[in-house]
C-alpha positions as CSV (number, residue, x, y, z in Angstrom):
1,M,-7.2,-84.7,24.9
2,D,-4.9,-86.6,22.5
3,R,-3.1,-84.1,20.3
4,R,0.3,-86.0,20.2
5,K,0.0,-87.3,16.6
6,T,-1.2,-83.9,15.2
7,L,1.5,-82.0,17.0
8,K,4.3,-84.3,15.9
9,T,3.1,-84.1,12.3
10,L,2.4,-80.4,12.0
11,L,4.8,-78.7,14.4
12,T,8.1,-79.9,13.1
13,G,11.1,-77.6,13.7
14,T,11.3,-75.0,16.4
15,L,7.6,-75.1,17.3
16,G,7.4,-78.9,17.4
17,A,10.7,-79.2,19.3
18,T,9.3,-76.9,22.0
19,L,6.0,-78.7,22.4
20,V,6.7,-82.3,21.5
21,A,10.0,-83.2,23.0
22,G,10.4,-86.9,23.7
23,C,9.5,-88.1,27.2
24,D,12.7,-90.1,27.6
25,S,16.0,-90.2,25.9
26,P,17.1,-93.3,24.0
27,A,19.7,-94.0,26.7
28,D,16.9,-94.3,29.3
29,L,15.1,-97.0,27.5
30,K,15.7,-100.7,28.2
31,T,15.9,-103.3,25.4
32,A,12.7,-104.8,26.8
33,D,10.9,-101.5,26.3
34,L,11.5,-101.3,22.6
35,K,8.7,-103.7,21.5
36,A,6.0,-101.4,20.1
37,E,2.3,-102.2,20.2
38,P,-0.6,-100.7,18.2
39,Q,-2.5,-98.1,20.2
40,G,-5.3,-96.8,17.9
41,Y,-3.4,-94.1,16.1
42,G,-0.1,-95.9,15.6
43,L,2.6,-97.9,17.3
44,R,3.4,-97.0,20.9
45,L,6.3,-98.1,23.0
46,P,5.4,-99.5,26.5
47,H,6.7,-96.4,28.3
48,E,4.7,-94.2,25.9
49,I,1.6,-96.3,26.6
50,A,2.1,-95.9,30.3
51,H,2.7,-92.2,29.9
52,D,-0.5,-91.7,27.9
53,K,-2.6,-93.7,30.4
54,R,-1.3,-91.6,33.2
55,I,-2.2,-88.4,31.4
56,A,-5.6,-89.7,30.6
57,N,-6.4,-90.4,34.2
58,E,-4.9,-87.3,35.9
59,S,-5.6,-83.6,36.0
60,F,-3.5,-80.6,36.9
61,F,-5.6,-77.4,36.7
62,T,-8.5,-76.6,38.9
63,E,-11.8,-75.6,37.2
64,A,-11.2,-72.0,38.3
65,E,-7.8,-72.0,36.7
66,L,-9.2,-73.5,33.5
67,D,-11.9,-70.9,33.4
68,T,-9.4,-68.1,33.6
69,L,-7.2,-69.7,31.0
70,G,-10.2,-70.2,28.7
71,I,-11.2,-66.6,29.1
72,L,-7.7,-65.4,28.1
73,G,-7.6,-67.9,25.2
74,D,-10.9,-66.5,23.8
75,I,-9.4,-63.0,24.1
76,I,-6.4,-64.2,22.1
77,A,-8.4,-66.2,19.5
78,P,-12.0,-64.9,19.6
79,G,-12.8,-66.1,16.1
80,E,-14.3,-64.1,13.3
81,P,-18.1,-64.2,12.9
82,G,-19.0,-67.8,12.0
83,D,-15.6,-69.1,13.1
84,P,-15.0,-70.9,16.5
85,K,-13.3,-69.2,19.4
86,A,-10.4,-70.8,21.2
87,T,-12.4,-72.7,23.8
88,E,-14.5,-74.2,21.0
89,T,-11.5,-75.9,19.5
90,G,-10.6,-77.8,22.7
91,L,-8.3,-75.3,24.4
92,R,-9.1,-76.3,28.0
93,E,-8.4,-79.9,27.2
94,F,-5.3,-79.0,25.2
95,L,-3.8,-77.0,28.1
96,E,-4.5,-79.7,30.5
97,F,-2.8,-82.2,28.2
98,M,0.3,-80.1,27.7
99,A,0.6,-79.4,31.4
100,L,0.6,-83.1,32.2
101,D,2.6,-84.1,29.1
102,Q,5.4,-81.5,29.6
103,P,5.1,-80.4,33.3
104,D,8.5,-78.7,33.4
105,Q,7.6,-76.6,30.4
106,H,4.1,-75.5,31.3
107,Q,2.8,-76.2,34.8
108,T,4.6,-73.4,36.7
109,R,4.4,-70.9,33.9
110,L,0.6,-71.3,33.5
111,R,-0.4,-71.7,37.1
112,G,1.9,-68.9,38.2
113,G,0.5,-66.7,35.4
114,V,-3.1,-67.4,36.5
115,A,-2.1,-66.5,40.1
116,W,-0.5,-63.3,38.8
117,I,-3.4,-62.2,36.7
118,N,-5.9,-62.8,39.5
119,S,-3.7,-60.8,41.9
120,E,-3.5,-57.9,39.4
121,S,-7.3,-58.1,38.9
122,Q,-7.9,-58.0,42.6
123,R,-5.5,-55.0,42.9
124,R,-7.3,-53.1,40.1
125,F,-10.9,-54.2,40.4
126,G,-11.3,-56.1,43.7
127,K,-12.3,-59.4,42.1
128,P,-10.6,-62.4,40.4
129,F,-10.0,-62.1,36.7
130,A,-12.9,-64.4,35.7
131,E,-15.4,-62.3,37.7
132,I,-14.6,-58.8,36.3
133,L,-16.3,-57.3,33.3
134,P,-15.0,-58.0,29.8
135,A,-13.8,-54.4,29.4
136,E,-11.9,-54.7,32.7
137,Q,-10.3,-57.9,31.5
138,I,-9.1,-56.1,28.3
139,N,-7.8,-53.3,30.5
140,I,-5.4,-55.8,32.1
141,V,-4.6,-57.7,28.8
142,D,-3.7,-54.5,27.0
143,D,-0.9,-54.0,29.5
144,I,0.6,-57.5,29.1
145,A,-0.1,-58.3,25.4
146,Y,3.0,-56.4,24.1
147,P,6.3,-57.9,25.4
148,L,8.5,-55.1,24.3
149,E,6.4,-52.5,26.0
150,A,6.1,-54.5,29.2
151,K,9.8,-55.3,29.5
152,G,11.3,-53.7,32.6
153,T,7.9,-52.8,34.0
154,P,5.8,-54.4,36.8
155,M,3.9,-56.0,33.9
156,E,6.8,-58.0,32.6
157,F,6.0,-61.3,34.5
158,G,2.4,-61.1,33.3
159,S,3.6,-60.4,29.8
160,R,5.8,-63.4,29.7
161,F,2.9,-65.6,30.9
162,F,0.5,-64.1,28.3
163,E,3.1,-64.7,25.5
164,H,3.4,-68.3,26.5
165,L,-0.3,-68.8,26.7
166,R,-0.8,-67.0,23.4
167,F,1.7,-69.5,21.8
168,L,-0.2,-72.5,23.2
169,T,-3.6,-71.1,22.3
170,L,-2.7,-70.5,18.7
171,T,-1.0,-73.9,18.5
172,C,-4.2,-75.5,19.7
173,Y,-6.4,-73.3,17.5
174,F,-4.6,-73.9,14.2
175,T,-4.0,-77.6,14.8
176,S,-7.7,-78.3,15.5
177,K,-9.9,-79.5,12.7
178,A,-12.0,-76.4,12.8
179,G,-8.9,-74.1,12.9
180,M,-7.2,-75.9,10.0
181,M,-10.1,-76.6,7.7
182,K,-12.6,-73.8,8.5
183,V,-10.4,-70.9,9.4
184,L,-7.3,-71.6,7.3
185,G,-9.2,-73.4,4.5
186,Y,-6.7,-76.3,4.5
187,Q,-8.2,-79.3,2.9
188,G,-5.3,-81.7,2.8
189,N,-4.6,-83.9,-0.2
190,Q,-7.5,-84.0,-2.5
191,P,-8.1,-86.1,-5.6
192,N,-8.0,-84.1,-8.8
193,V,-8.5,-84.6,-12.5
194,W,-5.4,-84.4,-14.7
195,D,-6.1,-83.7,-18.3
196,G,-2.6,-83.6,-19.5
197,V,0.1,-80.9,-19.8
198,P,-1.4,-77.5,-20.7
199,Q,-1.3,-76.8,-24.4
200,E,0.7,-73.6,-24.0
201,V,3.4,-75.5,-22.2
202,L,3.6,-78.1,-24.9
203,D,3.8,-75.4,-27.5
204,K,6.5,-73.6,-25.6
205,H,8.7,-76.7,-25.7
206,G,7.7,-77.8,-29.2
207,L,6.1,-81.0,-28.0
208,A,2.8,-82.7,-28.7
209,Y,0.9,-85.8,-27.6
210,D,0.8,-88.6,-30.1
211,P,-2.8,-88.5,-31.3
212,K,-2.9,-92.3,-31.3
213,Y,-2.4,-92.5,-27.5
214,L,-4.1,-89.3,-26.4
215,P,-7.6,-90.9,-26.0
216,L,-6.0,-93.8,-24.1
217,Y,-4.1,-91.9,-21.5
218,V,-5.9,-88.6,-21.2
219,N,-9.5,-89.7,-21.0
220,Q,-11.0,-88.7,-17.7
221,D,-14.1,-90.8,-18.3
222,R,-11.9,-93.9,-17.9
223,R,-9.7,-92.7,-15.0
224,E,-11.2,-95.3,-12.7
225,E,-9.9,-98.1,-14.9
226,I,-6.6,-99.9,-14.1
227,A,-4.4,-100.5,-17.1
228,A,-3.9,-104.1,-18.1
229,W,-1.1,-105.4,-20.4
230,D,-0.5,-108.7,-22.2
231,E,2.8,-110.7,-22.1
232,N,4.1,-108.6,-25.1
233,K,3.5,-105.4,-23.2
234,N,0.5,-104.4,-25.3
235,L,-2.2,-102.4,-23.7
236,L,-5.3,-104.6,-23.4
237,N,-8.0,-102.2,-22.3
238,N,-7.5,-99.7,-25.1
239,G,-10.9,-99.7,-26.5
């Protein structure tokens, strides 16, 4: 369930501030609490370690609530053919983590939203949302998926819930390994082969490599070698 490092790295700015606000303000920390310890993925302060242990050993949602949230998540991010859907990127675990990590931000909004959508499903179809047909589920979602259209209508509360869940679902989806690498095609930093400044750029600026040094510095067959110099700053491995 641990997404803290990924979220802090990728969701900087408005998105990150919303999801990854600090647990305590600096004024709340005692001097004795400022000694950090390594915890697998980086240094963690004692109060952070205790916070993480609590989250790892607690749960908030019922299985029925997670089932409903998972169904809605898969409606929001069903995945193209060959791509994962939301629940296949760890959405259930992510929502559980977020509800425990930031209870004031997420617990009431998500649990209240599940209660609302089950009530609406009972009103329309006589069953909880997880038990109705997919087409019936979409019938409800269509009425809450567009905030501007739902504003000022009986669907407004459900729309606000769905908008919050959509935000969390897409955050989970596109910060997961599958979402980033498979769906977005993000590969991160990759080693490449540099064979010098393109000739057209050199020509544009009236520059050229010194032929004497070209085979020494732009020879990709020797790119694994580390340059060595003598005391007079002469290159030694220039053969």
